[in-house]
C-alpha positions, 0 to 999 in steps of 0.5 A: 728137103732131104734125100727121101724127098728127092728119091720120091720126086725121081720115082714119080718123075720117071714113072709118071704115075703115083701108084707105080712110083709108090710100089717102086719105093715100097710105100703107100700111095698116100705116104708118097703124095704127102712126101711130094707135097712137102717137097713142093711146099719147100720149094715153092713150086708145082712139080706135078699135075694129076691127070686121069691116068698118071701125072704131068710134069711141070717145067720146074720138075724138068729143071729139078730132075737132073739136079736131084739125080746128081744129089741122090747119086752123090749121097748113095756113093758117099754111103758106099764109100764108108759102108765097108770094104765090100762096098768100095768107091770106084775110080778109074785113072789113066797113067801116061807112059812117061810117069815114073814108077815112083810117082805112080806108087806114091800117088796110089799110096796117098790116094788110098790114105785119102779114100780108104774104101777106094776101088781104084782101077789103073789103065795105060794112056788116055783113059778113065775119069782122070789121068796122072800125066805131065802138064803138057799132055793136058787137053784144051778142055782139061784142068790140071792139079800139079803134084810134082815138079822136077828138072830134066837132067843129062843121062849118060851111059856108064862108059860115056866119055862125059860120064866121069864127073872129073871130065871137062865139058865138051859138045855132046855129039850123040844126043838121043832125042824125042821129036814127037814128044811134047818136051822136044821143043823146050829141049832143042836149045840144048842139042845144038843144031848139027844133024850129026850131034844126034845118035838116035830118036825115041818115041817116048822118054822111057824108050830114050832111057833104054837107049841110054842104058844100052850105050847108044847116046845121051838124053835129057830126061826127068830126074824121077825116070833116072833116079837110082838107075844103076847103069846110068850116070847123071850129070847136072847141066851147066845151063838152067835145066828145063823142068816139068810138072806131073799131076792130075789131068781131069775134066771139070765135070769129073769133079761131080764124082765123089771119089774124084772130088775127094782126091782133088780136095785131099791133094790140094791140102796134102801135096807129095813132099817132092813138089815142095822141094822142087 
C-alpha cells in the first residue's frame, strides 16, 4: 500500500463514481480501477460495489476513509515541510501571559532548529494547536511536556528596607499578591495571615512585577521574570521556595499534526539547558 493507492481510494469514496474520480486524478478509468483492485487485494476487503450509476461504499471503506485522509494529509504536510521556504509547515501556538521573554525566545529558537521550514504563528492566551504555559494552567483534557523548572524568589524594590543583603530578616508587611493566579494557594503560607501585611493585589505575575518596580511592595515571582531586572533586588528565602514548570500544553489529538509531533519528539530529546540545572 502506498499514498497513490490511498489517494485513489479517497477520490472514489468522495466522488462515488469511477469516471469522475479518474478525471479528478487525471488518470484513465482502467488505471484507477486497477489501483483500487490492488488496494482491495492488499487489504483483503471489498471497498466498493459497482452500481449502474456510480459505486456503493462498503462498511470497510467507511472504516478506512478517516485513516486514509489522515495518512494522506500527513504525507503532504511532510512533503511541504522539506520542499523549501516557499512551502513552510504551519503551526499556531498560544503564549500565556506570565511566561518570561527569555523562555519564549529560547522556545522559538529551538523550534526552528527542530523544524527549519516551520511557519510559526504566536498568539496571546489560550489559542492555537498548543500553548507555552505553566503546568498549573493546563486543562483537564490536556497533556504537558515540561521544558523549564524554576523557583519562585522574593523580588523587592531597590529602596526596600530588606533589599540590602546585609539586613536581617524581618516580617514582610507589604506583600503584593495575585489572588486569582493559580500560584496563589501555594504562596499563601509565605505571606502570613495578617491583612495588614498586603500592600496590593495584581491580576498576573507580570502586573505584580510592575508594582514591585514602582516601589509598592514585595512579591514572590518566578526567577525567569526577574532575572537581570535592573530595578529589582532578589533575595533568596530562608524557607524552601515553591517551584513552577513551564512547557507545552496540548491535546492528545494535536500530535496528529506533523509539526506538533515533530516539536514534541525534538523537545523530548533536546530539553532546554535550564531545566537540567533546576
